[in-house]
VOPAGU-2260 file (C-alpha; in pm, 1 decimal, decimal comma):
REM VOPAGU-2260
SITE   aa  ch    i         X         Y         Z
SITE  MET   A    0     718,6     803,7    2720,3
SITE  PRO   A    1     832,9     679,6    3061,6
SITE  ILE   A    2     577,4     611,5    3328,2
SITE  MET   A    3     621,1     615,9    3705,1
SITE  ASP   A    4     558,4     312,3    3920,8
SITE  ASN   A    5     408,3     328,2    4272,1
SITE  PHE   A    6     749,7     399,7    4423,1
SITE  GLY   A    7     825,6     703,6    4207,4
SITE  THR   A    8    1086,0     533,0    3990,2
SITE  LYS   A    9    1079,5     543,8    3614,1
SITE  THR   A   10     962,3     240,4    3424,4
SITE  ILE   A   11    1074,8     241,6    3063,0
SITE  MET   A   12     817,2     129,2    2809,4
SITE  ARG   A   13     980,3    -104,7    2561,0
SITE  ARG   A   14     860,3     -80,7    2198,5
SITE  ARG   A   15     827,2    -390,1    1979,7
SITE  ILE   A   16     935,1    -309,0    1624,7
SITE  GLY   A   17     863,1    -562,1    1351,2
SITE  VAL   A   18    1084,5    -557,7    1042,6
SITE  LEU   A   19     950,2    -761,3     751,2
SITE  THR   A   20    1232,8    -824,6     506,4
SITE  LEU   A   21    1137,0    -950,1     162,8
SITE  PRO   A   22    1378,9   -1149,9     -56,0
SITE  GLY   A   23    1619,6    -920,5    -238,8
SITE  PHE   A   24    1587,7    -644,2      23,2
SITE  ALA   A   25    1856,7    -375,3      29,9
SITE  ILE   A   26    2092,5    -446,5     320,5
SITE  LEU   A   27    2172,9     -76,0     362,6
SITE  SER   A   28    1802,4       0,8     403,7
SITE  TYR   A   29    1764,1    -277,8     658,5
SITE  GLY   A   30    2072,7    -163,2     846,6
SITE  SER   A   31    1957,4     198,7     846,7
SITE  THR   A   32    1632,2      86,7    1006,5
SITE  VAL   A   33    1755,2    -146,5    1278,7
SITE  GLU   A   34    2090,2      15,5    1359,1
SITE  LEU   A   35    1922,1     332,6    1485,4
SITE  LEU   A   36    1715,4     126,5    1729,1
SITE  ARG   A   37    2018,6     -69,4    1848,2
SITE  ALA   A   38    2213,7     252,0    1899,0
SITE  ALA   A   39    1925,0     407,8    2091,7
SITE  ASN   A   40    1925,4     108,7    2326,5
SITE  ILE   A   41    2298,8     144,4    2388,8
SITE  LEU   A   42    2311,7     522,7    2420,3
SITE  SER   A   43    2008,7     541,7    2648,3
SITE  ARG   A   44    2140,3     256,7    2865,7
SITE  HIS   A   45    1789,5     113,3    2851,8
SITE  HIS   A   46    1632,4    -152,3    2636,5
SITE  LEU   A   47    1389,5      79,1    2454,6
SITE  TYR   A   48    1333,9    -129,3    2141,3
SITE  ASP   A   49    1291,5    -497,1    2065,5
SITE  VAL   A   50    1347,5    -562,9    1696,0
SITE  ILE   A   51    1159,6    -866,5    1565,5
SITE  ASN   A   52    1284,9    -982,4    1225,9
SITE  ILE   A   53     998,8   -1124,0    1020,8
SITE  GLY   A   54    1018,6   -1333,9     705,4
SITE  MET   A   55     766,8   -1491,3     471,4
SITE  SER   A   56     875,0   -1817,4     636,6
SITE  MET   A   57    1129,8   -1906,7     903,1
SITE  ASP   A   58    1397,2   -1957,7     635,4
SITE  PRO   A   59    1680,1   -1701,0     615,5
SITE  VAL   A   60    1582,5   -1405,2     396,9
SITE  PRO   A   61    1846,0   -1324,4     132,1
SITE  SER   A   62    1934,3    -962,0      67,2
SITE  SER   A   63    2028,7    -826,5    -273,8
SITE  GLY   A   64    2390,2    -905,7    -180,0
SITE  ALA   A   65    2553,5   -1179,8      22,9
SITE  ALA   A   66    2389,9   -1097,3     357,2
SITE  GLN   A   67    2076,2   -1257,1     492,7
SITE  VAL   A   68    1847,6   -1204,8     790,4
SITE  MET   A   69    1728,0   -1487,4    1014,6
SITE  PRO   A   70    1360,0   -1434,9    1100,4
SITE  GLN   A   71    1234,3   -1463,6    1456,0
SITE  ALA   A   72     873,2   -1468,4    1333,2
SITE  GLN   A   73     692,6   -1521,2    1006,1
SITE  VAL   A   74     409,9   -1366,6     809,0
SITE  GLY   A   75      82,7   -1489,6     953,6
SITE  ASP   A   76     203,5   -1496,3    1313,2
SITE  ASP   A   77     -11,4   -1312,1    1563,7
SITE  LEU   A   78     241,0   -1050,3    1670,4
SITE  HIS   A   79     179,2    -764,5    1909,2
SITE  LEU   A   80     384,8    -484,9    1757,2
SITE  ASP   A   81     409,2    -113,2    1817,7
SITE  TYR   A   82     533,1     -53,6    1460,3
SITE  LEU   A   83     590,3    -265,1    1151,3
SITE  PHE   A   84     833,9    -175,1     873,9
SITE  VAL   A   85     844,4    -348,1     535,3
SITE  VAL   A   86    1192,5    -353,4     381,3
SITE  ALA   A   87    1213,9    -445,6      13,2
SITE  GLY   A   88    1454,5    -367,6    -266,9
SITE  GLY   A   89    1523,7    -405,3    -634,0
SITE  ASN   A   90    1211,1    -410,7    -848,5
SITE  PRO   A   91     912,3    -463,6    -616,6
SITE  MET   A   92     652,7    -446,4    -894,2
SITE  PRO   A   93     644,6    -823,0    -969,7
SITE  PHE   A   94     591,6    -906,7    -599,3
SITE  ASP   A   95     242,7   -1051,9    -562,5
SITE  ASN   A   96     201,1   -1257,1    -245,7
SITE  LYS   A   97    -159,9   -1260,7    -123,7
SITE  THR   A   98     -56,5   -1407,3     212,0
SITE  VAL   A   99     179,3   -1115,3     277,5
SITE  PHE   A  100     -77,7    -860,6     158,0
SITE  SER   A  101    -351,8   -1010,4     377,0
SITE  TRP   A  102    -127,5   -1021,0     681,5
SITE  LEU   A  103     -20,5    -658,4     632,2
SITE  ALA   A  104    -386,2    -557,7     601,9
SITE  ARG   A  105    -467,5    -749,7     920,1
SITE  MET   A  106    -183,3    -574,4    1103,8
SITE  ALA   A  107    -309,9    -236,1     979,3
SITE  ARG   A  108    -666,8    -316,1    1090,2
SITE  SER   A  109    -537,6    -406,5    1435,5
SITE  GLY   A  110    -391,9     -55,4    1464,6
SITE  VAL   A  111     -22,3    -125,0    1403,4
SITE  PRO   A  112     138,0     174,4    1228,1
SITE  LEU   A  113     307,9      55,4     908,5
SITE  GLY   A  114     607,3     200,6     730,5
SITE  GLY   A  115     794,7     113,9     416,2
SITE  VAL   A  116    1171,3     132,9     368,2
SITE  SER   A  117    1341,3     140,5      29,0
SITE  ALA   A  118    1084,0     -32,9    -196,6
SITE  GLY   A  119     865,1    -118,0     104,4
SITE  PRO   A  120     609,9     156,7      27,9
SITE  VAL   A  121     542,3     -11,1    -307,9
SITE  ILE   A  122     458,9    -334,0    -124,2
SITE  LEU   A  123     222,4    -144,1     105,2
SITE  ALA   A  124      58,0      15,0    -199,7
SITE  LYS   A  125      25,4    -322,6    -374,7
SITE  ALA   A  126    -142,2    -452,4     -56,7
SITE  GLY   A  127    -401,7    -173,4     -95,1
SITE  LEU   A  128    -289,6       5,7     221,1
SITE  MET   A  129    -185,7     337,5      68,1
SITE  ALA   A  130    -516,0     427,6    -101,3
SITE  GLY   A  131    -603,3     788,1     -25,6
SITE  ARG   A  132    -266,7     853,6     141,7
SITE  ARG   A  133      30,3    1057,0      28,6
SITE  MET   A  134     362,1     876,3       8,8
SITE  THR   A  135     711,2     893,7    -133,7
SITE  VAL   A  136     937,7     614,3    -253,6
């Protein structure tokens, strides 16, 4: 929601959107998440969204195909985000990274709304963050 400055002009509030991609993520799911934000920036003629790509490390994150995403931040970083999306793919059931789960829990405790894309909700559930909540995958 825009706010007015002391001179009566609109000041656009920029949202920081974190996108945690896990190895083997579905590129279409990633693209469907970030492309909407990019398009909103262009169509609005304002920079409404900053997308911060996050990896388990600063190494490129491979998708299930040939594409990869270069992280700008890594799990464990103290990020100030308005939203955080977890993008995973393939079979997420074997994923068991306590560092990722702890960081997601810390982000949730700090009040960052979390979302899962593709197999991302399974990762959120494995982190213990979906207990008592309804969800779809």
